[in-house]
N, C-alpha and C positions, 0 to 999 in steps of 0.2 A: 504494500500500500504506500502511495506517495503522501506528501504533506497535504494536510487538509486545512482549510480556513472555514471555521464554523460561523455562519451568519446567524446572529441572534437578534438583529433589529436594533440593538442598543450599544454594541461595543466595537464596531468595525473601525479600524484605524486606517490612515492613509497608507501605511506600510503594508498592512494586510490586503488592502485593495490592490496595490501594485503587484503583489505576489499573485493574486488571482488573475489580474489582467494579463500578466506575462506567462501564465500557465505553469508557474512553479508550485502551485497548490491547486487542489480541486475543491469546489465549494461543497459544503454540507450545511443543512438547515437544522438548527436546534429545535427539538420537538416542542419545547414550550413556546418558541417563537411562532411556529406554524399554528399551534393551537390558538395563540393570541390573534393571529390573522384570521383563523376560522371563526373565532368568537366575534371579531369585528364584522365579518361577512354576514353571520347570522343576525347580528344586531341591526345591520343596515337593512336586511330583508324585513325584519320586524318593524323598524321605523318607517320604511317605505310603505308597508301595508297600512300603517296608521295615518299617513299623511304624505304630502308631496315633499320630495327632496330635489334640490337643485341639480340639474343635469341628468337626473334619472327620470323624473316625471315632468321636467320643463326643458326648454331650450337652454342655451348657454350664452354668456355675454349679454349683449343687448336683447337677446331672445329669452332672457331669464323668466319673463312672466308669461311666456307662451306655453300652454300646457301640452303635454304629449298624450295622445289618445290612450285610453286604457287598453292594455294588451299589446301596445306597440313599443314598449320600453326597450326590448332587446333589439328590435329593428332600428329604433332611434339611436341606440349606442353604436350600431354598425354604421349608420349614416354619419354619426359624429366622428368616428375614426376615419372614414373615407373622406369627409369634407375637410378634416384638419391635416390630412397627409399631403400637404401642399408645399413641402420644403423644396428648396432650389439650390443651385450651385453644385460644387463638386461633392462627390461622395466622401464621407469622412473616413480616415484610416481605421482599420479594424480595432486597433488598440483603444482608441477613444470610444468606440461604440461598445466594446466589451466592458470598459469602465462604467459606461452608462447603465448597462444591464446589471452589473453587480450592485451599483448604488441603488437602482430602483428596486431590486429584489430585497435588499436589506431594509430600505425604507418601508416597504410594504409589510415586512415582518415585524416592524415596530407596532403595527396595529393602528387602526384609525381610518383606513381607506375604505373598508367595506367591500373590497374586491374579492372575488372567489379565489381561494388558495391555489387552484389549478394553474392560474396564470403565473403565480409566483414559482410554482414547480417548473413551469416551462421556461421562465427566465433563468432559473438555476441550471436547468438542463442545457440551455444554449451555452452558458459559460463552460459547463463541464465538457460539452461536445466540441467546443471551439468554433462555433458558428455564430453569426451575427446578422442583424437585418441591414439592409441598405438604407443609410441615413444621409440626407443632404445637409450641407453646411449651414444654409440660411433658413431661418424660420422662427427664431425665438428672440424675445426682447427682454428676458429676465423676469417674466411673470409666469413661468412654466415653459418647458421645452415641448411645446404642443406638437409641432410638426414631426420632430424626431420620435416622440413617444407614440404618435398616431401611426407613423410608419412601422414602428415596432409592434404596435397592437395588431395591425393588419398582417404582419408576419407571424405573430403568435397564433392567429386564428387561421392562417393558411392562405391568405389572399396575396401575399407577397413572398418572394423567395428568401431563403437563408443563404448567406454568403459565407465563405470560409477563406482563410489565408490571412497574411499579416498586413496587407496594405491594399491600397487602391491604385489603379493605373488607368491608362486610356481605355483599356478594354472593359473597365467597370464604370464608365461614365454614365450619367443619367439619361434615361430615355424620356419620351414625352410625358409619361405618367410619374416621373420622379424616380422610377426604379432603374436597375441596371439594364443596359441595353444588351449585354452579352458579348462574348468574344466573336461569335458568328451568328448569323441570322438562322437560328435553329428552332424557332417556334414550330411546333408540330402543326400540320394543316388543320387539325381539329382542335387545337389549343393545347394546353398542358404546360408543365414546367419541364424544359428540356435542357440538359447539361451537355455541352459539347465535349464528350470524353469518348475515346474509342474503346477502351477496355478498362474496367474498374480495377483490375489487378495491376495495371501499369501506373496508376495514379494514386497520390496520397490525398489527405483531407482537403488540401487546397483546391482540388478540382471538384469536390463534391458540393452540391447544393448551390452552385454559383451560376450566374448568368442565365437567369430563368425568367419566363414570362407567362403569366397566368391565362387560363381560358378553359372552357368546357371541353370534355372529350367524351365521345360515345364509343361504346364497346359492343360489338356484335349487334349494331343497330339499335341499342337501347341507351337512352339518356339515364345517367345514374341518379340515384336518390340523393337528397340534400343532406347537409349536416356534416360537420367535422367529426371524425371518429377518434376518440381517445379513451384511455382507461379511466375507470371510476376512481376518484380520489378518496381521501379519508372521509369517513362518515357519509358516504354516498354523494359527495359533491359532484355535480354534473361537469362533464368535460375534464375531469381531473386528469392530470398528467403524472400522477404518482405511481400508477401501475405501469411498470416498465419491463415487459417480458424480453427475453433474449431474442436475437435475430432468428427468423424462421427460414428454413430452407424453402425454396420456391415450390418444391414438390410436396410440402407437408400440409397444404391446405386443400381440403376437399369440400364436398357439399356440406359436410357437417360442421365446418368451422376450422379454426386454427389449431394445429398441433403445438405442443410446447417444447419439443426437443430443440435445444439451441444448436447453432452451428458450432462445429468443432474447429473449423479452419480459422486462421488468424484474421482479425478485423483489419482490413486495409484502409478503413476510413471512408470507403465508398458508401454513399447515402441512397443509392437507387437500386432497382431490381436488376436481374441478370439480362444479358443480351437475348437469351432464348425467350425469356418472358416477354420482352418488348417485341421480338419478332412474332411471337404468338399473338400478342395483342394487335399488332399491325395486321396480321392475317385475318383475325376475327373481325377487325373493324374495316375490312375491305381495303386494306393497304394504307389507311390513313397514317399509321405510325410505322410502317414497315421500313425500318432502316437499322442496320447493325451498329450505327455510330451514335444513336441518340437514345437516351434513357428518360423515361417519364418519372418525375419526382413530384408527387401530388401536393398541392397546398392543403387541401382537406381530403384525406385519403379514405378510400374504401378498398377493400381487398376483393378482387373479382376472380372467381375460379373459371377458367376458360375450358370449354369442352375439348375432349380429345383423350387418347389413350394414356397420356401422361398428364397428371393434374398440374398444369402450369398456372401461375398466378401473376398478376401485374398490379402495381399501384396506379390508381387513376384519380384525377381530381373530380370533385363533385361540382356539378353545375349549379350556380346560384339561382338561375331562373327556374330550376326544377324544384323549388321549395315545397310545392304542394304535391309532388309526385309520391306515389306509393313506393315502399321499399322494393328494391330490385332483388329478385331471387339470386342466391349464391353470393350475396355481398354480406360479409361478416361485420360485426360491430366490435371487433377486437382491435385494441391499440397495437400498432406495429412499431418495433424498434428498427427504425430506418437509418439511424445515425443522425437524425434530426429530432428536435423536440416534437412531441405529438401535438397536432393542431388542437386548440382548445375551442370549445363552443362558447361563444360570447353570451354572457348573462346580463340581465338588466343591472345598470349601475357600474358595470366593469369599465366602460370606455372612459368616462370622466375620472374615475378613480385612478386609472393608469396614467392619464394625461397630467394630473395635478402634481407636477414635480419639476424641479430643475436638475434632474438626474444627469443629463448630458453635460450641462455647465459644471456640475460638481465633479463629474468624472474627468472632464478636461482640466479643471482646476487642480484636482489631485495629482494628475500626471505632471502638470506644470510645476506644482509645488515641490514634488519629489525631485525634479530636475533642478529647480532653483536651489533646493537644499544642498544637493551635491555640488553645484558650482560655488555656492557661498562657502562651503567647507574647503573646497579646493583653493579658494582665494587666499585663505590663511597661508597655505604653503607657498603660493606664488608671491604674495606680498612679502613673506619672510625672505625669499630668495632676492627680491629686489632691494629690500632694506640692507641685506648683507652686501649686495653688489655695489651699493653707493656708500658703504660704511656709515649707515645712518645712525642717528642717535636713538638709543633705546629708552630715553627718558619719557618719550610720549607714550610708551607702553607700560610704564611703571604702575604697579598695583595701587599705590596710594593715590595716584592721579584719578583713577577710575572709581576708587572707593568713595571719593568725595562727591562724585556725580554718578550715583548708582543706577545707571541704565544697564540692564542685563546684557543686551547685545554688545555694547561697547566694551564692557568688562570681559565678555567672552572673546571678542576679537583680539583684544590686547593680550589676554592670557594665552591664547593659542599661538600667537607670534612668539611670545616669550618661551613657551614650551618647545616650539620647533627650533628656535635658535639656542636653546639651553641657557636662557637669561634668568637671573634671579628676579624676584618680585621687586626688589629695590636695587636697580643697577647702579654700579659705581660710576661717578662722573670721571670722564677721561679727558686729559689735557690735549690741547692742540687740535681740537675738532671744531666743526661748525657749531655756532651757538644753537641753531635749529635748522631743520630740514624743510623743503617745500611741502605744501599741503598733502601731496600724494602719499607722503610717508608720515608726516606729523599728525594729520587729521584722519588717517585711515581708521583707527578704532571707532571714532565718532560716526563717520559716514557708513562704514561697513556694519557697525552695530545696528544702525537703523534698518538695514536690509535683513539682518538676522532676526530682529524683533518683528519686522513685517512678515517674514516668512513663517515664523512661529505663530503669529496671529492668524495668518491665512490657514495654516494647518488646523488650528483650533476651530475656526469657523466651519471648515469642511467637515470635521469630525462631529460637530454638533448637527449639521444639516443631514449627513448621511445616516444618522442614528435617531431620527425623529420623524414622525408623520408630518406631512405638509399638505395633505389632500384637502380639497374643499368640495363638499362639506366634510368636516372631521367627525368621524363616528365615535361617540363616547362608548367605550366597551361595556359600561354598566347598563346599557340598553335604554337610557332615559332621554338622550338628546343627540342631535346632530348639529354641529356648530358651523355656521357659514362665516368665513373669516378670510384674511389676506396673508396667511402664512406662506403662501407660494411666492410672495413678492421677495425677490432675492437681493434686497438691499445689503444685508450683512456680507454676503459673498461678493457682490460687485465692488463694494467699498474696500474690502480686504484685498481684493485683486488689484484695484487701482493703487492702493497704498504700497503694495509689494512692487508694482511696476515703477513707481516714482522713486522708491528707495533703492531699487536696483540701478536705476539711472545714476543716482548719486555715487554709488561705489564703482560703477563702470567708468564714470568720468575720471575718477582718481586712478583707476587702472591705466587708462590712456595717458594720464599725466605722468605716472611713474615710467611708462614706456618711453615717453619723450625725455625724461630726466636721465634714463639709462644711456641715451645717445649723447649726453652733454659731457665733454671732457672735464669741465670744471667741477663736476660732481663725482665722476668716476676715476679721473686720472688716466683714462684710456683713450684710444683714438676716437675721433668723431664717428658716431653711428657704428662703433665697434667694428670698423673695417679692418681686415687683416692683410690687405694687399697694398697697392700704391696709395699714397696720401690722398689722391683725388677720388678714391673708391667710395661707393655709396653704402657698403655694409648693410645694416638693417634699416636704412632710411625708409624704405618702402613700407615697412610694417606700421609706421606711424599712419600712413594713408589707409592701409587696410583696416587697422583698428578703428580709425575715426570714421571710415565708411560704415563699419558694423555699428559703431556707436550712434551714428545718425539714424540707422534703421531702428535701433532700440529707442532712441529719443522720439522718433515719429510715432511710436506706439504708446507713449505715456500720457497722451491726452486722456483724462479720466473718462472712461466709458460711461460711468454713472452720471456724468454731466449731461448725457443725452436726454432727449424728451420725446415722448410719443403720446398721441391721443388716439385711441382705437375703439372699435366696437361702438360706434355712434356716441362717443364721449363717455361711455360708462367706465372705461379703463383709461384714465387720464394721466398716467405716469408709468414709467418702466425703469428697471434697474440696469438693464443691458449687461447682466452678469456674464452671459455667454460670450459677448464681444470682449469683455475684460479678460476672460479666460484665454481666448485666442490671442489677445495682445500679450499676455504673460508668456504663452508658449513661444511666440515669435521673439519676445524680449530675451528669453533665456538662450535661444539659439544664437542671437546676435551677441549676447554677452560671452558666450563660450568662445567666440572668435576673438573678441577683445582680450579676454584673459589669456588665450593661447598665444597671441602675439606678444604679450608681456612676458609670458613664460619663456618663449624662444629667446628673447633679448636678454632676460635676466640670467639665463643659464650661460649664454655666450659671454656675458660680462664676467661672470664668476670664473669661467674657464680662462679668461684673459687676464684676470686680476692678479697682480703680483702679491706674494705673501707679504703682509704688512702687520707690524705689531699692533697697530691701532684698528685693524679691520675687525668687523663683527665676524664671528664664526658662521659659516654657511650651515643651513639645516642639512645634516649629513644624509639622512634617509631620503629626503626630498631630492637633493641634488643627485644622489646616486641613481634614483629612479629616472630622473630626467636625462642624465647622461647616457643611460642605457638605450634610450630611444631617439635622442636628438643628435644629429650629425655634429661633429666637432669642427668641420672645415669652416674657415672664416673668409674665404675668397668670395668675390661677388658672384652670385649664382641665384637661380630662382628659389624662393623660400616657401613656396606653396606646400611642399611636402613636409617641411618643418612645422608649419602651422597645423597641418592635418594631424601629424603625429602628436603634437602638443595637445590638441583638442581631445584626441582619444586617450591621452594620459590623465586628463583631469579627474575622472572618477577614481582612479587609483590614488592620486594625490589627496583626494577628499578623505580617504581612509587612513592616511598616515597620521 
């Protein structure tokens, strides 16, 4: 058994979320958390029976006072998902979408949404199976990630395909409906979800469940019966995905239903049926699906037994227009383990309960905060190298200085530099030195400390938000009330992200300033720009330009997203936090900062290599310098430095651990 991360609804940390996202652990649901969610679901049902609930028996937004016809609640929820799945722009990377799935599952386990637990099971299954919905970049303003979660909801119920793999590319661009277009035009003539794979044994999970397009399919001249088929959950919950039988051999299903003998061969990650099954389906359907290179993966699946001497089976999608059709003979109601989450049958109230969250922004913020934390810790090592390279004064890092102004971040930054350089808390004053250094060295603890504090505050906000219910209405588990509120308004998250971006800019500017100082002979006693050839050589001059180019990119993203404004839904929603935009800004800012810091690292290491042994010099941080020397070239002649910067960037996570 590999590592597990238990989702309790109340204790998920950013670190645990990252482990889940990166597949270093599999998710598990705490039984008490699932029972809490089930209680919330039953409470919502009781409250809905006693009176109207927003979004369940009414429209949403400006339509909040428009009633939903009795008996139309489930169809209303489906319309809500379809109408809100209007995201646009590029498809998001898989890592961000997996983070969203994990956040949303944990939030729902906190209780308060009233959603059916089967949807939580399906979210957890998607994380475990390494698949994710196609989610577009644009669509949220910080009052709930409506488009992203609507696209997720349609995927959970089988109307949209699951994708797999680590990223997005041109082949996974958006189609007219916001879904992926696919690598090839492989939609079956009769509809269906078709993956362009020639042989499931030749492909891993990255080929399964991707590039699909929905539509009805008829088999042997019959339109299939409606409804997603999935296993019954705990306590008879409809559409439950908790019953997860092993994969079935395609010859194990006959007229009487599904056999239970699992496959013995290894799981290749393929999510569809066999080529023989598809060929059989194509033959039975008059050739509509007859191709050995296409496999039907149904959005809402029924298992059809095809006639013939060998009992072949095929997964086929259910046609939505056939909602009133009678059940088709030879179609079982057994949940199949296809390597994809079992489609869930949408229940009244599920749609809005799923949508009421900023799970995507929170997932993106968690990924950005983790990267920010790594870079800020690596900065201690790089700044220590630079301080040693210019024989800087340790007085600005003395413990008494920071004890008198007790900001946690500043004290931590100064303490880390002292530790790495082996300096005492009260450094001795040395003769014959500069009275004080430029700001890049002297004010480092103050500026960098703000970034450390902002990053810590961001982590705290994220961990509050991923461990509490934010749904509107909020279902009181004692069964007495449903509260209509604004907890989905992501002001705390947006402001924390904006603060982190501005604080990062401050420390990034000092990194660029130290880089410039390292090229100054008056500070280093070394040749200008640390050139090792003729006096007219340029040395590391160009890295000032590279660093300031990246710094400009970082600076351009620090306009606070929370300063934005929007009036939506006929004036009912007259403000927005734009937390999702702030999260994207933080991600871009950390990317740019990594380049700035890497440029400083390259130059600092070169300066230390060139520095003559001097009695008055600060000792270089031994472990840090050794790690850098192992990967950075020692040559000082004029040459392209792109490879040096790339190697330095890749070294930063290692330096963060020293």
